[in-house]
N, C-alpha and C positions, 0 to 999 in steps of 0.2 A: 462351519459358518461361512457364508459367502459375502463378498463385498464387491462393490463396483468401483473401478478406478477409470475415470474418463480422462483422456489426454487430449487437450486441444493443441494441435501442433501448428507451428509457424504463425503464432499470433502476431498480427500487425495492427497495433492500436492507432487509429487515426484520431487526431484531435481537431476541434474547431480551430485551434491554433496550429496551423499546418507547419510541418517541420521546416519547409523551405522559408517560411516567414520567420520562424524562430531563429534560424541561422543567419538571416540577413542582418547587416550591421545595425540598421535602424531599429528593427524589432528587438534585437538582442539588447540594444541600449535601453529601450523602453522596458523590456521584461526584467532587466536587472536593476531598474530604478535609477539609472544614471541620467543626470540632467544634461551633462555636456554631450556634444555630438561624438560619434565614434571616430570620425576622421577630422583632423584639423587641417583646414585649408590654408595654404600659404598666404601671407599678407599681400595686400594690393600695393603695387609700387607705381608711382607716377613718374613717367620719363619726360625729359625735356625734348621738345620737338619744335620744328618751325611751324607745325600745324597750330593755328590760332585756337583750336578747341581740342587740346590733347585729351585723350581718354585714359583712364587707369587700365593697366593690363596686369595679368598674373605674372608673378616672377617666374613661374614655371614655363612661360612662353619662351624665355631666353635660357632658362636652366631646367632642362627636362628632369634632371635628378630631383628637383624640388617639386615636381608636379603633384605628388601626393605624399603626405606624411605617413609613417607606419600607423597601423590601427592602435587606438588607445586601449582597446580591450582584447585579450587573447581569445581565440576561438574556443568554445566549450567542447568538452569531450562528447562526441555523438552518443546519444542514449542507445540502449539495447532496443532494437526495433522488432526483433523476432525472438520468441522464447516459448517454451512449452509450459502449460499450466495443468496440474493434476487435480481433479476433483474426486474426492473419495467419499463414496456412499457406503455407510457401515450398517451392519445389523447389530443392534444393541441388545444385550442380555442383562440379567440381574447380577451377573458375575463381573464386578468392576475390574479385577485384574485381567480377566479374559478380554474385556472391552479394550483395555489399554494395549494389550499385546496384539489384538486384532488390528487396532488403528496403526500400530507401528508397522506391521507387515504391509498394510495398504500403502503407507507412506513410502516404504522402501521399494515396493513394486512400482509406484509412480516415478520415483527417482531413477530407478533402473531404466525406465523408458524415456528418460531425458527431461523430466519435468524439473524446472527450477523454482517454481512457485506452486505450493501444494496446499489445498484447502480441505478442511474437515467439516462435517455437518454440525448442526446445532445439537447440544446436549448428547454428545457421543459416548460419554463414559458412564451414563446413568439412564435408567428408564425415565420417561418423561411423565412425571406424576408429582403431585403435591407431597405424597408420602416419601418419595424417593429423594427429592431435592435436598432436604436437611441431612439425610443419611450419606449421600454421595458427595456432598459439598466439600470443597478443599480451601485451605488458607493459601491462596496464591502468593501473597506477599511473603509468607514464611518460607515457602518453597520446600525442597527436599522431601522428607517423608510426609510432611504436612500437605504436599501437593504432588503426588506421584504422577498424575496425568501431565502436568506442565513440565515436570522433571524429565519425563520421557520425550516430550516434544523438543525441549532444549537440547537434549543429548543427540537426538536423531538429526536435528537441523545442523548441529556442529559437525557431526561425523560425515554427513552426506553433502555438506556445503550447500544447503538449500534454504529457502525461506518458507516458513510454515505459518499459515493463518489457521490457528487451532480451533476452528469452529466455535463451540462454546461449551463450558462446563458450569455446574452450579458452584458459585464462589461463596465462601463464608467470610464475612468481615464484621467482627464484633457480634452483635445479635441480629445481623441482617444477612439475607441471602440475595445473590445477584446472578443473572444469566450473563456470563462473562466470556469474552473472546480474548485470547492472547496471541500475539504475533511474535515469532522468533526469527531473528536474522540468521544468516549463514554462519555466523560465529557462535551461535547458540544462545546469544543474549536476548533477553526480553526487550523488544523495541516498542511495544504498545500493549495496553490493556484497555479494552472497551467494554463497558457495562451496557447491556441492552436498554435503550431508552423507552421505546414504545412496546410495552408488554402486551402479550397476546391475551386479550380478554374478549371472549365471544360467548354469546348466549342466544342460540337459535332454538326456540321451543320445539320440542319433538325431534330435534336433529343433533345438535352438539352444544355442549356447554363446557367451557374451560376458562377459568379466571386466573391467569398467570399471576396477577398482582395479589392473589390470595396468599401466596407464599413467597413471592419474589419482590424485591425492591427495584424500582426503575433507576437506571443511570441518569446522569444529569447533563452531560456534555457530549457533542460529537467528537470523533477522533480522526485525525489525519495521520497516515503512516507513510513514511518514505522507506520503501523496502529495498531501494537500490535498483529495482527493475521498473517500478511504477509507484505512483502515489495511490493509496487506498483511502477512501472516505467512508467512515463508519458514521451512520446517523439513523435516527428513527428506530429501526430495528437493530440488526447486527451489521450487515455489510450490503451496500447497494452496488451491484455490478454495473448498473447503468451510469454510476458516477465514478468509475475507475478512470483515473487520469494518468497519462504517461507523458512526462515532460523530459 
């Protein structure tokens, strides 16, 4: 079985909110929601003079050590600007255990090449069909033996100290099935679970027909994930790479 692992090296994510703006005192004050200014100016002091129209002057003009007070806010820790992302394209079979083992090897290969954030494809542990979804579905909330796919992702993330966006697997919750993506942090803990909102329903006569909502239930809310490397915004489908934000 073959898999493709793409490594994007030296990722430098540029924001509309440029980093030099983010680190400026004024922008940082606005970004953090602080109403007061970052720097406190010394009070104005009026001096006595023979000048009939004396003007107020800064105390710092006679006392340079008072020219500027210490910043009211500490400088933030600079974010990681460059890191590697691993994209794993997997060949799925009808053997679930083999699919899980195959995904694990692909993740390990990407991590060996330096990837700190690794992403799997949609429905990677199961054939993509209405008949397969209920058979391969897992109880993610129960975990352990009830969800061997996510148990593997959690273990590998912890052992390799990486963040894994686990593509998606069929999830069983009560009497409903969902197309669900789980994100695991470098400590192996589940930090987010997103259920696909906009299901893939398509009917083109004579070409393709697949109504995902025939067997799957749509999720209800977008999901924002702070991975420690970047913020991921999940909405509409599963994950929008155009909406990856690095703060």
